[in-house]
One Martini backbone bead per residue (centre of mass of N, CA, C, O) as a GRO file, in nm:
protein
  158
    1UNK     BB    1  -3.668  -5.570  -2.689
    2UNK     BB    2  -3.393  -5.434  -2.757
    3UNK     BB    3  -3.262  -5.482  -2.475
    4UNK     BB    4  -3.268  -5.782  -2.485
    5UNK     BB    5  -3.095  -5.812  -2.735
    6UNK     BB    6  -2.848  -5.668  -2.625
    7UNK     BB    7  -2.798  -5.857  -2.388
    8UNK     BB    8  -2.762  -6.110  -2.558
    9UNK     BB    9  -2.535  -6.015  -2.752
   10UNK     BB   10  -2.334  -5.947  -2.492
   11UNK     BB   11  -2.375  -6.146  -2.258
   12UNK     BB   12  -2.549  -6.042  -2.023
   13UNK     BB   13  -2.553  -6.046  -1.681
   14UNK     BB   14  -2.592  -5.974  -1.354
   15UNK     BB   15  -2.294  -5.974  -1.280
   16UNK     BB   16  -2.200  -5.778  -1.503
   17UNK     BB   17  -2.386  -5.539  -1.428
   18UNK     BB   18  -2.277  -5.505  -1.136
   19UNK     BB   19  -1.984  -5.450  -1.220
   20UNK     BB   20  -2.038  -5.205  -1.394
   21UNK     BB   21  -2.176  -5.034  -1.177
   22UNK     BB   22  -1.938  -5.032  -0.987
   23UNK     BB   23  -1.731  -4.898  -1.171
   24UNK     BB   24  -1.887  -4.641  -1.228
   25UNK     BB   25  -1.911  -4.557  -0.925
   26UNK     BB   26  -1.605  -4.533  -0.879
   27UNK     BB   27  -1.542  -4.319  -1.087
   28UNK     BB   28  -1.730  -4.103  -0.983
   29UNK     BB   29  -1.621  -4.097  -0.694
   30UNK     BB   30  -1.330  -4.021  -0.775
   31UNK     BB   31  -1.399  -3.760  -0.922
   32UNK     BB   32  -1.529  -3.613  -0.686
   33UNK     BB   33  -1.288  -3.625  -0.496
   34UNK     BB   34  -1.090  -3.459  -0.678
   35UNK     BB   35  -1.263  -3.207  -0.696
   36UNK     BB   36  -1.292  -3.145  -0.392
   37UNK     BB   37  -0.986  -3.142  -0.331
   38UNK     BB   38  -0.921  -2.907  -0.525
   39UNK     BB   39  -1.104  -2.695  -0.391
   40UNK     BB   40  -0.981  -2.708  -0.108
   41UNK     BB   41  -0.683  -2.652  -0.184
   42UNK     BB   42  -0.736  -2.381  -0.317
   43UNK     BB   43  -0.866  -2.240  -0.071
   44UNK     BB   44  -0.612  -2.272   0.110
   45UNK     BB   45  -0.422  -2.111  -0.062
   46UNK     BB   46  -0.580  -1.847  -0.056
   47UNK     BB   47  -0.579  -1.813   0.255
   48UNK     BB   48  -0.268  -1.812   0.289
   49UNK     BB   49  -0.211  -1.572   0.106
   50UNK     BB   50  -0.384  -1.366   0.257
   51UNK     BB   51  -0.244  -1.389   0.527
   52UNK     BB   52   0.037  -1.310   0.431
   53UNK     BB   53  -0.050  -1.035   0.296
   54UNK     BB   54  -0.156  -0.915   0.568
   55UNK     BB   55   0.110  -0.925   0.729
   56UNK     BB   56   0.271  -0.755   0.529
   57UNK     BB   57   0.090  -0.503   0.538
   58UNK     BB   58   0.110  -0.456   0.844
   59UNK     BB   59   0.414  -0.411   0.844
   60UNK     BB   60   0.425  -0.178   0.643
   61UNK     BB   61   0.239   0.009   0.803
   62UNK     BB   62   0.403   0.027   1.053
   63UNK     BB   63   0.664   0.140   0.927
   64UNK     BB   64   0.532   0.389   0.806
   65UNK     BB   65   0.432   0.514   1.056
   66UNK     BB   66   0.708   0.540   1.195
   67UNK     BB   67   0.830   0.716   0.974
   68UNK     BB   68   0.629   0.960   1.001
   69UNK     BB   69   0.684   1.014   1.299
   70UNK     BB   70   0.981   1.087   1.259
   71UNK     BB   71   0.929   1.320   1.067
   72UNK     BB   72   0.758   1.490   1.265
   73UNK     BB   73   0.971   1.514   1.479
   74UNK     BB   74   1.168   1.672   1.306
   75UNK     BB   75   0.976   1.909   1.247
   76UNK     BB   76   0.922   1.985   1.544
   77UNK     BB   77   1.213   2.040   1.621
   78UNK     BB   78   1.260   2.269   1.412
   79UNK     BB   79   1.031   2.450   1.517
   80UNK     BB   80   1.150   2.480   1.811
   81UNK     BB   81   1.425   2.608   1.714
   82UNK     BB   82   1.289   2.863   1.537
   83UNK     BB   83   1.071   3.013   1.714
   84UNK     BB   84   1.277   3.212   1.882
   85UNK     BB   85   1.450   3.273   1.584
   86UNK     BB   86   1.286   3.359   1.306
   87UNK     BB   87   1.494   3.605   1.192
   88UNK     BB   88   1.730   3.393   1.152
   89UNK     BB   89   1.869   3.313   0.855
   90UNK     BB   90   2.090   3.107   0.933
   91UNK     BB   91   1.918   2.915   1.103
   92UNK     BB   92   1.715   2.845   0.876
   93UNK     BB   93   1.919   2.723   0.678
   94UNK     BB   94   2.036   2.514   0.855
   95UNK     BB   95   1.773   2.360   0.921
   96UNK     BB   96   1.693   2.289   0.636
   97UNK     BB   97   1.950   2.132   0.564
   98UNK     BB   98   1.918   1.924   0.777
   99UNK     BB   99   1.658   1.800   0.682
  100UNK     BB  100   1.747   1.715   0.402
  101UNK     BB  101   2.020   1.549   0.490
  102UNK     BB  102   1.934   1.348   0.722
  103UNK     BB  103   1.698   1.154   0.548
  104UNK     BB  104   1.583   1.198   0.251
  105UNK     BB  105   1.256   1.275   0.279
  106UNK     BB  106   1.304   1.544   0.121
  107UNK     BB  107   1.293   1.759  -0.164
  108UNK     BB  108   1.153   1.995   0.014
  109UNK     BB  109   1.186   2.306   0.210
  110UNK     BB  110   0.974   2.540   0.394
  111UNK     BB  111   0.937   2.885   0.503
  112UNK     BB  112   0.654   3.061   0.637
  113UNK     BB  113   0.415   3.276   0.666
  114UNK     BB  114   0.078   3.338   0.712
  115UNK     BB  115   0.050   3.464   0.404
  116UNK     BB  116   0.280   3.293   0.207
  117UNK     BB  117   0.560   3.379   0.250
  118UNK     BB  118   0.877   3.321   0.176
  119UNK     BB  119   1.161   3.296   0.380
  120UNK     BB  120   1.266   2.984   0.347
  121UNK     BB  121   1.469   2.746   0.154
  122UNK     BB  122   1.506   2.398   0.034
  123UNK     BB  123   1.675   2.406  -0.216
  124UNK     BB  124   1.834   2.645  -0.406
  125UNK     BB  125   1.736   2.537  -0.697
  126UNK     BB  126   1.440   2.664  -0.691
  127UNK     BB  127   1.419   2.972  -0.697
  128UNK     BB  128   1.245   3.147  -0.516
  129UNK     BB  129   0.995   3.385  -0.458
  130UNK     BB  130   0.970   3.578  -0.167
  131UNK     BB  131   0.725   3.774  -0.252
  132UNK     BB  132   0.549   3.569  -0.327
  133UNK     BB  133   0.247   3.395  -0.322
  134UNK     BB  134   0.168   3.074  -0.219
  135UNK     BB  135  -0.107   2.839  -0.366
  136UNK     BB  136  -0.072   2.559  -0.326
  137UNK     BB  137  -0.198   2.280  -0.202
  138UNK     BB  138   0.008   2.218   0.022
  139UNK     BB  139   0.041   2.508   0.126
  140UNK     BB  140  -0.254   2.560   0.208
  141UNK     BB  141  -0.271   2.326   0.415
  142UNK     BB  142  -0.038   2.432   0.596
  143UNK     BB  143  -0.184   2.704   0.668
  144UNK     BB  144  -0.431   2.567   0.802
  145UNK     BB  145  -0.276   2.394   1.026
  146UNK     BB  146  -0.027   2.542   1.175
  147UNK     BB  147   0.183   2.301   1.119
  148UNK     BB  148   0.353   2.051   1.062
  149UNK     BB  149   0.375   1.938   0.707
  150UNK     BB  150   0.263   1.673   0.489
  151UNK     BB  151   0.215   1.609   0.181
  152UNK     BB  152   0.090   1.493  -0.081
  153UNK     BB  153   0.167   1.391  -0.372
  154UNK     BB  154   0.261   1.644  -0.623
  155UNK     BB  155   0.239   1.869  -0.875
  156UNK     BB  156   0.451   2.153  -0.921
  157UNK     BB  157   0.596   2.466  -0.994
  158UNK     BB  158   0.830   2.437  -0.785
   0.00000   0.00000   0.00000
């Protein structure tokens, strides 16, 4: 009874009810369309950003890989130069200084024997004790590998 009284008091007829239903349906449909388009647009932006970041990361990785290959080539070249005249102190100093100054890739470079005694190093400001045996993390790994070695960055007493 109360619904009938409400309809009569609002003077609603079937035409007005259908019109109201149509308007409410359109508003709901429009809202859903906006929400769905927002979600799709957001997902496309995320996918585009990820693709762009992936391409950038791949390019940086490629350049870094090339950079490290060049550094290893420099180290291998130096190792080949000094291997035939390992006890020539002047040759060792010249080669270490060349490595330091050539590319600015190294903060320090040193040559040691198989026991861990430093034979020569650069730069001279390090003032290393050539008699002591060095057992730092990077140094130990380089002795294990027995070839030109670049350690991961770490803090050392050197």
